[in-house]
N, C-alpha and C positions, 0 to 999 in steps of 0.2 A: 417710685417702685425700684427695687435692687436688681430686678433682672434687665430692665431698661438700662439703669444705669451702666450693669456689666457690660450690655450689649455694646451701649455707645462707648466703650473704654474710659468712664469716668471713675469707675473703682474697680476693684480686681474681684476675683474669686475667692473663694475660700477651701483650705484644705483641712479637712477635718481628721485629727486622730482618736478614736476611742480605745484610750490606754487602758490596759486591764492587766498591768503587770503586779498585782498584787490578790492570788487567788483566794486568800481568806477573807477578803472584805469584798468580795465580787458580788454577793448576793446583795448589800446595803448598798454597791455603788450603781445597782441598776433596779433599785426601788426607785418607785415614783408616787406612791400612796404618799397624800399629806400628812396624815394622820402617824402612820409608820414612822415616818421622816423625823418626827418633831418629839417622838418617845423618847425618853431618857437612854435607854440601854442605846437605841442607834445614833443618838448624838455622839455618846462616848465612843461607839465605833469608829464612827465616821473620824473622830478626836483622837484615835488612840495612838499611842507615841510610835509605836510601830508603823503604823500606816503614813503620819504624817514624817518619818525620818525617811521611809523607802521614796515618798513623792520627791521631798526635798533633794534628794540624792539624786533621781532620775531627773530633775530639771537642772540641778548642778552638771550633769554628765553631760546632757544633751543641749544646752544652752548655746552654748559658742555655735552647733552644728546647726541649729536652728534660725539662729541671728545672724547667719554669715559670719562670723567671726573665727574661724578657722585658724586665718594666717595672723601672725602675731604682729600688732599695732593697727588692725583693719579697725575699722570702725563700725562696720555691718549695721545692723538693727537694733532695738531693744525691745522689752518684753513687758507684759501685765500679767498679774496673777490673782485673778478673780477667787475669793473665798467667800464661805458661806454665814461667816460671823467674825466678830472681833475677837471671841476665843479665839477661831483657826486661825485669824489673822496672828495673833501674838505668838500662838504656837510655830507658826509656818517661819515667822521673823526670827525667833529664837533658834528653832531649829538650824537655818542657813547661816547664822553665827557660829553656833555652835563646828558648823560641817567646816566652817569655811574658816576657822580661827587660828590654824598654822598654815594657810596660804598665803604666797609672795603678795599675788594681785586676785585678792577675791573679789566677787562683783558686789558692785554696791547696790544695796538693797532700801528701799525706801516702802515707808507704808501709811497710808493715811486713811480714817474714818470720821464719824460721829455717833453712831449708833453704840448704846450701851452694852456694856460686854454680852447679855445675855439676850438679848434682841436679835434673833434667828431673823433673816427676810425672809420672805414667802418661801417656802418650800418648792412650791410648784413653780418657781423661774420669775415672776414679776419683779423688775428692779426699780426699788423704792426711791426716792429722792432722800439724799442727807442733806443738814441744813449745815452752816456754819456754827451752830450754837452750839457748845459741849459742855455748857453748865449744867445740863441734865444729866449728863455721862455719870455711871458708878466710879466709884474711886478706883476701882483697880483697871479698868479699861482707861481712865484718865492719866493715872499712873504709868499704864504701857505707853499710850501713845506719847505722854512727856518724857518718857526714857527714848521713844524711836526719834522725837525730833531733835532732844539732843544729841544722840548718834549721827543726826543728819548736818545737826549745827556744828559739832566737832569734825566734820569730813568736810564742810564748805565753809568754814569760819562764819558763820551766820549766826542769829540771836533770835531763833523764832520760840513762841509758846504755844500754849493752851486755851490761853485767852483769847475773847472773841476776835478781835482786830490781830492779835498776833498770828491766830489761827488760819485768816482770811491770809495774811502776807504770806505763812507757809505755803498756803493752797497754789498760790500764785508763783511763786518761786519755784517749787517743786514740778508745777506744770511746765513752767519754762525750761528747769534742767532736764526733764524726761524728754521735750521736744529735740533739745540739744544735744542728748546723749549721754549726758554727764551720769543720768542714774540707769542702770543695767536693768533693774527688775522693779517694777511697783506692785506691793500688795496690797489690794482694795476689797471692800466690801459691794460699795454701791456707786461711791464717787467714782468718776472719772469715766463708768462704764457707760455713760449717755454722755452724749455733746462734745466729747474731748475729742480731737482731732490731730494726730503725730504723723505724719508720711513715716516719720523715721521708726514708728514701731511696726514691727510686721509679726510677735507673736503673741498671742493670749492663752496663759495656762488656765484652766477652770477647775475648781474643786467646789463645786455649788451648782444646783438643779436651776436652769434655764426653760423658758418657755416664750412661744410665739415671740411677739414684738421685743421683749427683753434679750431674748437670745439673739435675735439680727442686730439688737443694738450692741449688745456686748461684743460680737463676733466682729461687728465693724469698726472697732477700734483698730481694728488690724489692715484691714483692705485699703487705706488710701494710697493712691499712685503715687510713687515716688522714682526710680531707675528702672533699668535693665534687669538691675540685679534681682527686684522683687517682685516677683511673679505671682503671687497671691499672699492672702492674709491666712497665717499659721494658726490654727486651733487645734491645743492637745487638752483634751477631758478627762479628767479622775473620777467622773461619775459617766453613766450610760446614757448619753444624750443623743446616741442616733436616731432613735425614733421622734424625740421633741425638733432634732434640727431638721428630718424630712418633713413633720408635720409644720415649722414655723416656715421652710421656704416655698410649701406649696397652698400654703394660704394666703402668699401674695403670687399667685401666678397659676400657670397650666402643669399640665402632666410633664411637661419638658422643662419646667422650672430647674429640677434638681440639675441635669446637666448644664444649664446654663450657669448655677450658683456654684456648684460643689466643683472642686478639683478630680481630675481622674486620679484613679489607684497606681501605687509602686507596681505592678505588675504590667500597669496598661503603658506605664512609659519606660519600663525594661525590654517589654515584648513590642509598641507600638498599636496603635489604634486608629481607627476612624472616626473624628469627630462629629457626634450626632447632632449638634446645631448647625454646622459647616459643610459636613461632609468631607472636609477636609482628612487624608489620609498620613498618618504620622509615623514617622518609624521610631522605635524603641532604640535606647542605650545598646543594647546587644548588637542590634544590625549595625549601627552607627562605628560602634569600637571594631568589629569585624572588618567592616569595608576600609579604615583608616589603618589599619594592620596589614591587611591585602595589599592595598593600593600605593600607601606610602610607608614602608616598615623602615627605610633611612631617610628622614624628611630632609636632612641636610645635604641631600643628593638632587633634590628639585631643581629644576635650570629651566625648562620649559615653562615660557609664559601661561599657557593655556594649563600644565599640571600646577602652577601656582595659583592660578583662580581655584580650579580644582581642589587643591586642600586648604585655600581659605574658606572656602564653602564648606566643607565638610569638618573641618576643625571646629568652625563657628557652629554649626550643628550640635556638634559633641559639648563645647560651651555651655549652651543654649539648655540639653537635655541634662546636662550633670549639674547646673544651677538648679532647676527644678528637683531633681533628684536628692541634693544635698539635705534637704529638708524631711526626706522620710526617715524614718529608725533602719528600717532593713538596710539602705543603702550606705548610712553609718555603721553598719556592723559590717556588709560586706567590705568596705576600705577599709576597717580595723583587722580584717581578718588577715588581709596582706601581710601585715607587719607581725602574725603570729608564727611563732616556730610549732610546726604541727607535728614534730616529733618530741616534742615537751608537753606531757600530758598535764602536767599542771598550769602551764599557761593556757593549753586549751580549755581547760575547767575555768581558769579565772576569765577567758572571752567569755564563755557559755555563760557565767553567772551574770558578767555586767550587762551583756547585752542580750541577754533573756532569750538565749537561744538554744532550742532542742538539738539533740543527737541528729535528728529527720532536717531541721533545718540547716544544721551546717553543713550536711550533708548537699543540701539544697545550694549551699552559698558557694561552696567548693567546686562547683559543676559551672559558676559564672566566670569568664574571662574579663579580667582587669587588666589594663597595662600596668606594668610596672612605673613608679614616680618618676625614675631618671626617664623613661621614654615620653610620660608626659611633659616633663621639663623642655627636651628634645623638641616636641610639636608646637611648644609653646615659641621657644626661641626662634624656631621656621617662621612662625606666625608673625611674630614682631618684626623679625628681617624683613619679611614680604611687604608688610606696612610701611617700615620705613623705606625701603626701594620705591614702591609705587609713590610714596609721599615725593622722595627726591624727582621722580620722573614727571608727576605734575607739578611740580616747583622748576623745572628746568636744569636741575641740575646734571640729568643724566643726557649722553648724548643720543642714545636709543629711546626713542619713545616708545609708550604702550602700543601694540600691535591689536590689542583686543579690548576689548569695551568692559570695562570695569563698573560702570554706574549701577549693575543690579548687586554689586558686594558691598555688603555694611560688615567693617569689623567691629568686632563684640569688644569695644575698650572699657564699658561698665563693668562687662564679667569677667575682664583681664584685671580691672582694678581690684573688684573686690576680694580677689584673690593674691593681692600685692603682699609680699615681704618687705621688710623696712631695713633699713642700712644696719641696725644694731643685731637684727639677727641672723644677717648673713656674716658679720664679724665673730660671732658666738659658733657660728657654726666653722670658722675657721678656727677657732680656738680649739673647738671638740674635734675636728679631724686633722688638726696636726697632732693630736696627743695620740691617736690613734693609728694614723699612716707614717706620719716620719717623713714623707717623700713629697719635696715640693712641687714636684712634675706633676704627682698624683692630685696632689690639692689643688693646685690650679685649676686642673682638669674640671676637677669637680666643681670647685666653686664660680669657673666660667659658665658650666651649665645651670645654675643656679641664677646668677647675675643676667644671664643673655634671656631666661625667662622671666624677668620682671622687667614690667614695663616702664617703671620708673626709675631703676636703678642701672640699667644697661648702658647708659652711656658712663657708667663707672667702671666700666670692665677693667681697661687699661689701669685706672689709678688703684684699683685692687688688687690686680696682677703687680705691679710694680711694688704696694707695700709688703705682697708676700715675699717679693725675690730678694727685697733691699731689708729686711726685717728678721731679727733671730727671735723667730717665735719661740723655741724653746725655755727662753728668759722672759717669756711671759706669763704668771704665775697664775692668772685668773681673767673670768671673762670680760670684766671691768676694766683691767688693765689692757686688754687687746683692743678695745673701744676706744680707750685714751689715745692708746700709739697712734691708732690708726688715724684720731681727727687731728691730731698731731702732725702727722706725717702728711696729711691733706692738705692743711693749711700753708705748710711748708711750698708743696708743691702749688700750690693755687698762687701764692705770693711770686714765686719763680715763673709760672706759667703768664701770670698777665702781666709783669713785668716785661717778657720776651714778646708777647703779642701786642703791646704798646710800641715797642721798640721795632719788630718785624715789620709795623704795618705804618710806622712813623706818624702814630695818633700823639693828640694834644694828651699831655700826660693828665694834667690833675683833671680833666673833663672827662678822659676816658675811665678815670678811676671813679671818679662819680656815677659814671652811666653803668658801670660792672656792677658797682656796690648795689646799686638801686635795682639793677635787674637780678641780683644774686638774692637779693631780698624779698621779691615778688616772685622770685624762682623761674621767671622768662624775661627774654630780651624784648622789648618793642620799639618797631618803627614809626610809631604816631608820635606827635609833638616834635619839637625841635633838636632833642636833648642827641639824639644819634649825631645830628649833623655838626655838633660841637664839638665830637671827639674826631671827625677827620682831618687827614692832611688839608693844609692849606692850599684851597682850588677852588677855583669859579665853579659855581652849580651849572655853569654853561659848557664847561669843558665836556667834549666828549666822553670822557672816560670817567667822569662823576659818578653817574648811577651806577656804573659797573663797579667801582670801588666802594662805592656806599653800600652795596649788596653783600659783595665779598668779606666787608668789614662785620657787616649785621651777622652773616652765616657763621664766622669766626667765632665772635661773642656769643653768639646764642648755643655753639656748640661746647664753649668756654663754661658757660652758664650751666647747660644740663650736664656737664661733668662734675663740678662742683658746688653746685646749689645743696643747701643743708649741712655743708661742711664747717661753718662759721669760719672766723677770725678775719683779717684784715687783708687790703687788697695793697 
């Protein structure tokens, strides 16, 4: 029973969007009658070029939001797209190729099926099994499948085909690459909709009619537990499956099943709600933001330990509710609105068209208070500072021990990492800012804010500031060159600081270089084994200062590794 599995926290709930952004096709998208759905004119309407293009563009526009890939370099999740027939798979596959042909980093789209081109799966929604036998497939379907597999071969340097054995190998390789997030979007007709589990998949787009067990099977491709960033399975339907969804989940439970299986609405997460199952009252985004800005308008001034704890709890609440809301189209629109110049009518109309927002909807969005991105960066920076401070206290590095019990506080590290920005992005930001600002003090202030908000790059703050101060940025002509210049600078600094560390601490030079190099490779220093012992100054382990010196050296190497991991080069 899915309700029991959700209650026992073995799988996640579903968040279902009934998408109706194509008004002219709404009548056929809401049709449930099997005879009408299989009529030639209705099939033609569902496969209309305009409809296919609009849905494809919607998926491309919303993909990174739905799969938590908003930050450059973020792995996030991937998605599946269930369509009604091979004809539909072909049209969508070609539409994605056409819409992405001029993009630098297009989504990696793959497809798989074994139905003949004209075989529409049961229109009322049960999922039929597909075999690995493709010999009976019509020539047009087989040619399309061969072309799609050839695209796959070119992308991954493989050599699969459409004959029986080769097709099975393609299936297995495709399944692995989907699980490893090497494929962004997988278009399917029936295959992979039953029995395929990939915790790294969080979104299912649906343009086919599903019902009962088949519907739940398809939805369940998205609700496998992964980490704190994955709070539910995202379902986006381009047919009206609301009634079918409610019927399917109530068939396997009681009157309360809907509250157990389906996620709350956007309005509830914005304004707050009481969970009907647990009785727990949950504050909404609006109240959390209001308290955050009222209690901590200047987070860098927080000094009292009690205030630090209160801030961490409150900002953690913000991170959790924002992580959920970023899956909602309405929240995507709200965030996008913050960068729109409202005095530019052309920009406003472009925003409304892209996000399907009416004049009334725009007015409602404008009433919602959203902190500026710079303010959120300041909050993240303070959150990271307090986390580092608490870790130092617990490890004994701080003279003043905590006076408050922190055991009930959880730092939302997974949520911070999910919104992490990579080093290349920060360097590109330096290039862009320098072109606009032409003032190193202002540039450094802006870059410090970005770096300190990053959990993975904050140790590189001084390295980045030194690079800006010591480099003539005006002589750098493009983004690629600023990246090359930084890595060259960082590698020189890395060697200099490594030599300085070895000399200052009187370490065994060869052993220290090996230990530091292996630590940089794995991106952390380890106290396990004898490797650390071999680099220490010659001293008996029984010497009263031995453990103190060992710990001091370890901390300095750890700090060095945090600063220089990922820059490459030799020690």
